[in-house]
N, C-alpha and C positions, 0 to 999 in steps of 0.2 A: 505496501499501499503504502502511496506515495508521503512522505516527508510533511505532517501539516499538522495545524494546531485543533487541538478538540474546543468545540462551542459547549456552553453550558448541558445544553441539551444531550453532547454524546457524552460529559463527564458524568449526568448521571446514570448513562445506560453502560457504562465503560465500570463504573462502581455495583451494578445490578449483578454485570457479567464477572467482575472479581469474586462479589459474595457469592457466585453459583457456580464457580468452574475451579477456583482453586482452594487445592483441598486444604493446605493449612488453615485459611479465612475460614473453612466449614467448621475448626474444631472449637471458634471461639464464641463466647457468648453475642449476642445480638448487641448489645449494648457495645462489646469490645471491639465488633465488627465496622462500627461507626467511627468511635473513638480512633481506630489504625486509621479512618481516612485526615485525621488532623495532621497526620505526617506528612502527605503528599498536596493535600485541598487547598495548599497558600502557592502553589507554585501551578504554571502550565502544565499541562500534560500535550503529550502532542505524537501520533502516530511517526514512527519509524520504522520503515518495509514492515514486516510483519508484526511488530510489537509495539506497545505504548509506554512510553517512558518518561516520567514522571522528575528527575534529574540526576545530576552522576552521584549521589551519596544511598541512591536504591537500586535494585534491576530493573530492567523491565518486564512487565507483562504480557503476554503468560511464559513463565520458563519456571524452570526446578530452582533456578537460583533463589527468585521473587519468594518462592514459598519457604525455602529456608532460612531465608532472610525474618520470615513472618516467624518460625517456629522456632529460631534463636531470641530473637525478642519475648516471644510468652515463658520459655524457658528462664531466661532469665529474671523476669518479674514476676513469677508464680514459683520458679521453682528452685531459681537461688545459681543454676545452672549457665554459666557464662561461655558462650561461643562464639570470638571475635567474626562479626560477618563479611570485616574487609581488613586486611594486610597490606600496607605500605611497602614496599621492599626494593632500597636503593640497591641495582645490579653496577652500578660504576661509579667511582666520584672523578672520573675524567668527565671534564668541560672547558671550554672554550671561552665563557664567560665571568665576569667578578662580579656578578649582584650587589645591591645593597643589603640585604636581606638574604643572603644566601644562609638557610636553616643547619644544614651540614657543618658549618666550619668550624673547626675544634676536634672535628670525628679525625684519629688518624691508625694507621693500622693494617693490616695486610690484607689484601682483599680475600673474597671469599670465593672459592669455588663452585664452577656453574653445578659440576656435581651435588655441591652441600643444598644449593640452591632450589634444583629441581626436586631432590629428596625431601627437600623442607615444603615447597608447595605440593606435593603430593600428600605430605601428610593434612596439611593445612586444609586441603578438597576434603580429606577423607573426614575432617571432623563437623566440618562443614563451614566452613569461609569460601563464601560465596565470588568473592571480589576482591581484584588484585590490581592494586596500582603500584606501576612499576617506574620507581623515579632515580634519581641518581645526586650530584651530577646531572651529565644530560641522557638517558638512559637508550637516546637512538645512537647514540654511539658503542651502546654495548654488544658486541658479536652476536650474543647467546639472548636479546632481546626475542629474535623472533621465534627461538625457541619455545620460550617461557611462554609465550602466548598462545601458540600449539597445546601446550600442555593444558592450560588453562579451558580453552575452547573445547579441546576434546572432551573434558572432565564436565563439560556446562556449568564451565564461571565465566565471570565475566572480567574484561581487562581495561584495564587503563594507563596514560600514561600521564605524566606530569612535564612538561617540555618545555624549552626556550623554543622551539621548533626550527632548532640549527637543523639541518641535514634531511628533514623530510621535504624530499624534490618530490615531482609527481611519480618516480618510478620507487620512491621509500615508501609514499602513501600505497600504491597498488600492495607491496611486498606485506606490508603492518595490516593492510585489512585482510589482504588472503591467510594469515597468520593467526586472526581472529581480534583483530584491535576492535573494539566497538566503541570506546570512549575517548577523543585525545582530548588533554586540559593544555591548554597553551598559555604561558606566561605571558601578560601583558597589562600594565601598569596605565597607560596614557593614549591617547588620542596623538599626542604629542611626539614626531620623531626622533625629534633631539633629547628631549626630557628622557623618552625609552632607553637612545644609545648611552648618553650617559649616565642611569640609574644602573645599567650593567655593564657597563664599560665596555662596549664592542659597536663598534660604528653599522654594523648589519642587524643589529637585536630586532629594530623595529623591521625592517625588509624580512628577515629570516620570519618572525611570528607570522606577519602577513601571508607570508607564500607559503608559509604549514597550514593556517586556517583554509585558505582555498584550495590545497592539494587534497586537505584530508575530505572537505564539505564537497568535492566533487567525485571520491572516492566513497561516498554514501555513510562517511565516521561520522557519530555523533561529535560535534566540536563544542568546544567550551574554552569560556577566555577567563583565565585567572586572574584577579589582579589585588594588590593589597594595596588597601585604601588609606592614603597620605593626605595630610593636614593640605595641601595644595592643591590635589583633586577636590576636596570638597567646598574650596573657597569660589565663591564666584557661577555657581551650582553647574561646577564643570565636570562635577559628578552624572547630570542627565544628559550634559553634553556627550559623557564619553557613551552611555546607554547608545543613543543615536548613533553614534559612530560603530560601537557595536553591532547593534541593528541592518546597517547599511553594508555590512561584513557578511553578513547570512548567519554567522553563529548561532547554536542551538541554546546556547544560556551563558550567562555571564555569573560568576563567582567571587563572590566579596570575600574577601578577610582580612582580618586587624593585624597591624604592626606584633610582633609576639616576640618575647624576652627569649630570644633561641637565636642558637648560632651567630651570624656578626652582632646581633643589637644584644647579646648576652654579655658580648665583650666591649660593648659600650657604653660610657656614661650618660649618654644623652635616654628620656625616656622614651618609649615607643607611644606612639599617636594613637589614640583608638576613639573612632570619632563616637559622636552621641548614638546610645541603642535606639532610641527610639527614633531618631532621624534617617536611619538606615532603615531601620523595619517598613517604616511612610515610602522611600524608595522604595524599597523591595515590595509590597504590594500595591504600589500603583504601577509600578511597572508591569509584574505581570497580568495585570487588567489592561493593556496596551495590545491592540490585535497585532498579530507580525512582528510583534518587539522576541526579543529570546526571554527564556526561561530567567531569573533572576534568585538566586541564592546569598541570603547574608550569613553565613557559615553561625557568629556567634546567637542568632535569631534560632538555627538549627537544637544548640547547644545547652539551651536557656535551661533552667530545673520549671518552665513551664511543658517544655516537650523534653528531651532524651537528656541532657542535662552535660555535662561531658564524658564523652565515653571511650577516655583515653584507657588501652590494657581491658576495655571489655570488649565494649563493642568495634574497634579499631586496636591492632599493634603496631610497629615498624620495627624492620630490622634493616639494618645499615651497609653497608657496603660489607665493611668484617665480621658482622653474623654477630651484633649485637641487638638482640631482642628488647624495644622499649616500648612503652606505651606509648607513643604517641611520635612525630616527626620531630616536634617540637621542643622535645623535652628530652634532653640529654642525659637520661637513667639509663642503668643495664640493670636485667634481671637473668642474664646470663647468655651463653652465646652458641649458633646451631652448631658450631665447628664440633664442637664437647658433649653438647647435649641434644636429646631431640623438642622440638619446640613445642609438644606437647606440655613436656616437664615444666617448660619457661614460664611459659602461657598459666600453668596451676598455680606455681611460684608467686608470679605476679600479682595473679588474681586472689590470693590469700590475702595478700592488701588491698588494692583496689576491685573488691567486693561487687560496689557500684556505682552508677553514673555519679560524678562530683557537680555541686551546684554552681563552678564556675570554673573556666579555664585553667586545667592544671598547670600549665606551663608559666602561668601568672602566680600561682599559688607559690609553685617550686622555686620562683626565680629568685628569693632573697639566700635559700639556702645554696643553692646553684654559685650565685656568686661568690660566696663565703668559701667553699672547696675551690674554685676558681683561683681566691686569690691564695690560697695555700697550697697555691700550685698541683694541684692535681688534675689527671688526663679527662678527657670526656670523649664518652659517657663514664661518668660515675660507676663504680664497681657495685655489686648487688647489696653490697652490705649499706653505705652510704644511699642508694638508691629506695632502697628500702624505708630506712630510716627517715627519710624526705618525705616519701609517699605516707607513710603513718603521719608525718607531721601535716600533711595537704587535705588529711580527709576530715568530712564534714558528716552530721547527723542528716541534713536536709535532701528527703528524696526527691527522684523525678516525678512527677505530676502525674506523666504520663504512665510510667510503669507502676506508680502508685494506685490509679484508677483501673489500671490493666487488671491486678492483681486484685483488685475489691469485686471487680466485675463477675471474676469466673467464679460459679458456683462451687 
């Protein structure tokens, strides 16, 4: 089916279809079936080939991955059984850019072999992880990327890449699509080429991103722009101009995120800029009502305690190039290394501490503790003992309202 946006009537028919055809949804009470729509109802839905795509945080419908994620939510809320539905894996540290917000900055060590990454991906697929995000560095520069994509697709999962766009030529886009890439998330933080090139310290950063967007769209890859919101972008309504610019490019989605105290920001004395939450929520809701605009996601909105909360270590995990398993890309803590242990054992260790979503971002909560360790000359990511202590210090007693209601509504 042609890639197009669903109108309100089609959305109602879609929910009826989900309620009647998804085996996982059928296991929920009627109240919880409607509660689950809250995770997708504030965003656009669009037909993409033979599926309906909500956004890059959720698998398309209908699919086994969609049902797995729904089942994982129920197990976490009602039974306390936590299975990460998404794994972000850094497959290379190689990169031709020097971005101002690089989140992997400070992590060092010997890269993990493709054999161990493949074993880990297969183990995660077996336990129910359904979405895999390959990152770096620049993942397109990794010669084993296509093999990882094939494994995920063969096992009915969904893959995405976080990329600057470097190297995504017409030929490469064809290869990525053929190997099973479903989502391409391309970093682009402004509509002004000079600003983009300056932020990323590469004279072709803007050009590379635009070409990658065009090539991915041409091959039918769901294409998203990820943007770190800066103060400069908020001023004089430039963010609305940026959305119009993104719409003109024909992208399917724009993901807005905050500057977070990780990577280069963690080593800087300057404070991270956080836009007003309500302002960004208003921008998101307004944009998602405009016909033919891309879907707009504001990540802190999804992670607020009214919905899922911060899912670091439960809803998703991060594995760096060296094999360290962290709660999130933005948190340089380690609960073990896949070169030494099975990933399942490491996840269990991490989830004994991070046993439920937090009411706010773990990266922000952990900042003062991690900064102290950096001043003590400790290397990143921090080891298991320090990581456990820090996560224990960051826990709170505020539950995600979504998880709370999900449990209350089940008989």
